[in-house]
C-alpha positions as CSV (number, residue, x, y, z in Angstrom):
1,M,-63.2,29.5,16.1
2,E,-60.5,32.0,16.1
3,R,-58.1,32.1,13.1
4,S,-55.0,32.0,15.3
5,L,-56.0,28.7,16.8
6,S,-54.7,26.9,13.7
7,M,-51.1,27.8,14.3
8,E,-51.4,27.2,18.0
9,L,-52.5,23.6,17.3
10,V,-49.4,23.0,15.2
11,R,-47.3,23.5,18.3
12,V,-49.2,20.6,19.9
13,T,-48.5,18.1,17.1
14,E,-44.9,19.4,16.7
15,A,-44.2,18.6,20.4
16,A,-45.8,15.2,20.2
17,A,-43.7,14.3,17.1
18,L,-40.5,15.5,18.6
19,A,-41.0,13.6,21.8
20,S,-41.9,10.3,20.1
21,A,-39.3,10.5,17.4
22,S,-36.6,9.7,19.9
23,W,-38.0,6.2,20.2
24,M,-37.9,5.6,16.4
25,G,-36.7,2.1,15.6
26,R,-36.1,1.1,19.2
27,G,-38.9,-1.4,19.3
28,K,-40.8,0.3,22.2
29,K,-44.2,1.4,21.0
30,E,-45.7,2.1,24.4
31,E,-42.8,4.4,25.4
32,A,-43.2,6.3,22.1
33,D,-46.9,6.6,22.6
34,N,-46.5,7.8,26.2
35,A,-43.9,10.4,25.1
36,A,-46.2,11.8,22.4
37,T,-49.2,11.8,24.8
38,T,-47.4,13.6,27.6
39,A,-45.9,16.2,25.2
40,M,-49.3,16.8,23.5
41,R,-51.1,17.3,26.9
42,N,-48.4,19.7,28.2
43,V,-48.7,22.0,25.1
44,F,-52.5,21.8,24.9
45,D,-52.6,23.3,28.4
46,T,-50.9,26.5,27.2
47,I,-53.4,27.2,24.4
48,P,-56.2,29.7,24.9
49,M,-59.2,27.5,24.4
50,Q,-61.8,25.5,26.3
51,G,-61.3,22.1,24.8
52,I,-62.8,18.7,25.7
53,V,-61.6,15.4,24.3
54,V,-64.3,13.5,22.5
55,I,-62.0,11.0,20.8
56,G,-58.9,9.8,22.5
57,E,-56.9,7.0,21.0
58,G,-55.9,4.1,23.2
59,E,-59.1,2.7,24.8
60,M,-59.1,-0.5,22.8
61,D,-55.5,-1.6,23.7
62,N,-55.1,0.2,27.0
63,A,-52.4,2.4,25.6
64,P,-51.5,5.8,27.1
65,M,-54.1,8.3,26.1
66,L,-55.7,11.7,26.4
67,Y,-58.9,10.3,27.9
68,I,-62.4,11.1,26.7
69,G,-63.9,13.9,28.7
70,E,-60.5,15.4,29.6
71,K,-60.4,19.2,29.5
72,L,-57.7,20.9,27.5
73,G,-56.5,24.4,27.2
74,T,-56.3,27.4,29.5
75,G,-60.0,27.6,30.1
76,V,-60.3,30.9,28.2
77,G,-61.2,31.1,24.5
78,P,-63.3,29.2,22.1
79,G,-65.1,26.1,23.2
80,V,-64.1,23.1,21.0
81,D,-64.4,19.4,20.7
82,V,-61.0,17.7,20.3
83,A,-60.1,14.4,18.6
84,V,-56.5,13.3,19.1
85,D,-54.2,10.5,18.1
86,P,-50.9,11.6,19.7
87,L,-49.1,8.9,17.7
88,E,-50.8,7.5,14.7
89,G,-48.6,4.5,14.0
90,T,-47.0,3.3,17.2
91,N,-45.7,0.1,15.5
92,I,-44.4,2.2,12.7
93,V,-42.3,4.3,15.1
94,A,-41.1,1.1,16.9
95,A,-40.0,-0.3,13.6
96,G,-38.8,2.9,12.1
97,T,-40.9,2.6,9.0
98,W,-43.1,5.0,7.0
99,N,-46.0,7.4,7.7
100,A,-46.2,7.8,11.5
101,L,-47.9,11.0,12.5
102,A,-48.9,13.1,15.5
103,V,-52.5,14.2,14.6
104,L,-55.4,16.1,16.0
105,A,-58.7,17.7,14.9
106,V,-60.9,20.2,16.5
107,A,-64.4,21.5,15.8
108,E,-67.0,23.6,17.7
109,H,-68.7,21.8,20.6
110,G,-71.1,19.1,19.5
111,N,-69.8,18.9,15.9
112,L,-67.7,15.8,16.0
113,L,-69.1,12.3,16.1
114,H,-68.2,10.7,19.4
115,A,-67.0,7.5,17.6
116,P,-66.4,4.6,19.9
117,D,-63.1,2.7,19.7
118,M,-64.2,0.0,17.4
119,Y,-63.6,-0.9,13.8
120,M,-65.1,1.2,10.9
121,D,-65.3,0.2,7.2
122,K,-64.1,3.2,5.2
123,L,-64.0,4.6,1.7
124,A,-62.0,7.8,1.1
125,V,-61.4,9.9,-2.0
126,G,-60.1,13.4,-2.9
127,R,-62.0,16.4,-4.3
128,E,-62.3,15.2,-7.9
129,A,-64.3,12.0,-6.9
130,V,-66.6,13.5,-4.3
131,G,-70.1,12.3,-4.9
132,Q,-69.0,9.7,-7.4
133,V,-68.2,6.7,-5.0
134,D,-70.4,4.7,-2.7
135,I,-69.2,2.4,0.1
136,N,-72.1,0.1,-0.7
137,A,-71.0,-0.3,-4.3
138,P,-68.7,-3.1,-5.6
139,V,-65.0,-2.3,-5.5
140,I,-64.8,-2.3,-9.3
141,D,-67.5,0.3,-9.6
142,N,-65.7,2.7,-7.2
143,L,-62.4,2.2,-9.0
144,K,-64.1,3.0,-12.4
145,A,-65.7,6.1,-10.8
146,V,-62.4,7.4,-9.5
147,A,-60.7,6.7,-12.8
148,K,-63.4,8.6,-14.7
149,A,-63.3,11.5,-12.2
150,K,-59.5,11.8,-12.4
151,N,-59.3,11.2,-16.1
152,K,-57.2,8.1,-15.7
153,D,-57.2,4.6,-17.0
154,I,-58.2,2.1,-14.3
155,E,-54.7,0.6,-14.5
156,D,-53.3,4.0,-13.3
157,V,-55.6,4.2,-10.2
158,V,-53.8,3.5,-6.9
159,A,-55.8,2.2,-4.0
160,T,-54.4,2.0,-0.5
161,V,-55.4,-0.7,1.9
162,L,-54.3,-1.8,5.3
163,D,-52.4,-5.1,4.9
164,R,-54.7,-7.3,7.0
165,D,-56.2,-10.7,6.4
166,R,-59.7,-9.2,6.7
167,H,-59.0,-7.3,3.4
168,A,-58.1,-10.3,1.3
169,R,-61.3,-10.0,-0.7
170,I,-60.9,-6.3,-1.4
171,I,-57.2,-6.8,-2.4
172,H,-58.2,-9.6,-4.8
173,E,-61.0,-7.4,-6.4
174,I,-58.6,-4.4,-6.9
175,R,-56.1,-6.7,-8.6
176,E,-58.8,-8.3,-10.7
177,A,-59.9,-4.9,-11.8
178,G,-56.3,-4.1,-13.0
179,A,-55.8,-1.2,-10.6
180,R,-52.6,-0.8,-8.4
181,I,-52.4,-1.2,-4.7
182,K,-50.3,0.3,-2.0
183,L,-50.5,-2.0,1.0
184,I,-49.7,-0.3,4.3
185,P,-48.9,-1.9,7.7
186,E,-50.9,0.7,9.6
187,G,-51.7,4.4,9.7
188,D,-54.9,4.8,7.7
189,V,-55.3,8.5,8.8
190,A,-52.3,9.3,6.7
191,A,-53.6,7.0,3.9
192,A,-57.0,8.8,3.8
193,I,-55.3,12.2,3.8
194,N,-53.1,11.2,0.9
195,T,-56.1,10.8,-1.3
196,G,-56.5,14.6,-1.2
197,F,-53.1,15.3,-2.6
198,D,-52.2,14.3,-6.2
199,D,-48.4,14.2,-5.5
200,T,-48.8,11.3,-3.0
201,G,-49.9,9.1,-5.9
202,V,-52.9,7.7,-3.9
203,D,-56.4,7.9,-5.4
204,I,-58.7,5.9,-3.0
205,L,-58.7,4.3,0.4
206,F,-60.6,1.0,1.0
207,G,-61.0,-1.1,4.1
208,A,-61.6,-1.3,7.9
209,G,-59.7,0.6,10.5
210,G,-60.3,2.4,13.7
211,A,-63.5,4.5,14.0
212,P,-61.8,7.3,15.9
213,E,-59.2,7.6,13.2
214,G,-62.1,7.8,10.7
215,V,-63.4,10.9,12.3
216,I,-60.0,12.5,12.4
217,A,-59.5,11.7,8.7
218,A,-63.0,13.2,8.0
219,V,-61.9,16.5,9.4
220,A,-58.8,16.5,7.2
221,L,-60.8,15.6,4.1
222,K,-63.5,18.3,5.0
223,C,-60.7,20.8,4.9
224,L,-59.5,19.5,1.6
225,G,-62.9,19.2,0.0
226,G,-62.6,15.4,-0.2
227,E,-64.9,12.7,1.1
228,I,-64.9,9.8,3.5
229,Q,-67.8,7.4,4.1
230,G,-67.9,4.9,7.0
231,R,-69.8,2.2,8.6
232,L,-69.3,1.0,12.2
233,L,-68.4,-2.7,12.5
234,P,-69.3,-3.8,16.1
235,Q,-67.7,-7.1,16.9
236,N,-69.9,-8.1,19.9
237,D,-73.0,-7.2,21.9
238,E,-71.1,-4.7,24.0
239,E,-70.0,-2.8,21.0
240,R,-73.4,-3.0,19.5
241,E,-74.8,-1.5,22.7
242,R,-72.3,1.3,22.5
243,C,-73.6,2.1,19.0
244,K,-77.1,2.3,20.3
245,K,-76.0,4.8,23.0
246,M,-74.6,6.9,20.2
247,G,-78.1,6.9,18.6
248,I,-77.0,4.4,15.9
249,E,-79.7,1.6,15.9
250,D,-78.9,0.3,12.5
251,T,-75.1,-0.5,12.3
252,N,-75.4,-0.8,8.5
253,Q,-76.1,2.9,8.4
254,V,-73.6,4.7,6.2
255,L,-71.9,7.6,8.1
256,R,-71.2,10.5,5.7
257,M,-69.2,13.6,6.1
258,D,-72.0,15.6,7.8
259,D,-72.4,12.6,10.3
260,L,-68.7,12.5,11.1
261,V,-68.1,16.3,11.3
262,R,-70.9,18.8,11.3
263,G,-70.8,22.5,10.6
264,D,-68.6,24.5,8.3
265,D,-65.6,25.0,10.5
266,A,-63.0,22.5,11.7
267,I,-59.2,22.5,12.0
268,F,-56.8,19.6,11.3
269,A,-53.1,19.5,12.2
270,A,-50.5,16.8,11.8
271,T,-46.7,16.5,12.1
272,G,-44.6,13.8,10.6
273,V,-42.8,11.5,13.0
274,T,-41.3,9.3,10.4
275,D,-41.1,10.0,6.6
276,G,-44.2,9.6,4.5
277,E,-45.5,10.5,1.1
278,L,-46.8,13.8,2.4
279,L,-44.7,14.8,5.4
280,K,-41.1,14.3,6.3
281,G,-40.3,12.9,9.7
282,V,-38.5,14.5,12.6
283,R,-34.8,15.3,12.1
284,I,-32.4,15.9,15.0
285,H,-29.3,17.9,14.4
286,G,-27.4,18.3,17.7
287,S,-29.4,20.6,19.9
288,R,-32.0,21.3,17.3
289,G,-34.9,19.4,15.9
290,T,-36.8,20.0,12.6
291,T,-40.4,19.1,12.0
292,H,-42.7,19.1,8.9
293,S,-46.3,19.8,9.6
294,L,-49.7,20.2,7.8
295,V,-52.4,22.5,9.2
296,M,-55.8,23.1,7.5
297,R,-59.0,24.9,8.2
298,A,-62.3,23.9,6.6
299,K,-63.9,27.4,6.8
300,S,-61.2,29.1,4.9
301,G,-60.0,26.2,2.8
302,T,-56.4,27.2,3.7
303,V,-53.8,24.4,3.6
304,R,-50.4,25.2,5.1
305,F,-47.2,23.2,5.2
306,V,-45.1,24.3,8.1
307,K,-41.4,23.6,8.6
308,G,-40.2,24.2,12.2
309,S,-36.8,24.3,13.7
310,H,-36.8,23.9,17.5
311,S,-34.2,24.5,20.2
312,L,-34.1,21.4,22.3
313,I,-32.1,23.3,24.9
314,K,-34.4,26.2,25.3
315,K,-37.5,23.9,25.3
316,P,-36.2,20.7,26.9
317,H,-39.8,19.7,27.7
318,L,-41.0,21.0,24.3
319,V,-43.0,23.8,25.9
320,I,-42.4,27.2,27.5
321,K,-45.2,28.2,29.8
322,E,-45.7,31.9,30.1
323,D,-45.4,33.6,33.5
């Protein structure tokens, strides 16, 4: 992939974040999702690439979406697989709470797992704990491994978990071990990424969330040198059949980094919609909007934070198409 593609992709997440931020706190998650999706699609179509969507969020709940198989880009340039979540945290934006993101990930054709829209059990850690954890191991063992890898007492380890009834056992075991927990209402892409940055205060992610989000998070952690392990959790015969079509006969199979994103090159981009531990949300100042974004490339290991200031008059639709 071309080096310049990284900065082009930031334009996509910036546009999605700016478009959806106007719906913050207004209780209308579908409108926010639709605004992000439309803006993302419009800017994608100005980027010199031959992209195809292999993961599009929204299939499970019939939300607006960039659909699987959709072609993106000008049709000239590198051929890439695209995984998108135009608005990671629709309920977050509707409520005006923390950690909503516009996110995307790209890799060369054939290098991203075409994860079906079902649940996936996940375990994510940053660079220090790579190779030290195991999704099949007891919670206490993984907490001890992270504590040792990061030279911490277990009481200082912070685990993040989606606040769901299905995680009651995990939450109980973390507390019994003496570690600390950050419960989140949704947004486990942000939670997984946070394990890769010390200043977020998050050391490990446990629990089940969306499989597509697992692949997107895997690209981010590949860029950061971290690790995510996953296991698909089909809920019915239809979902089990979809796993078989992906070539996964044994749904107990652990999906590791090379299963989720292959090759040595991938790009991840995210822009904050609402404030979070890692990225600030969109700010509107009269006719200008400011954004805070993260863009990373696995091949180079480069991690960039980008602050953008945008004229909402010159770009009322968040894109200028060249003549």
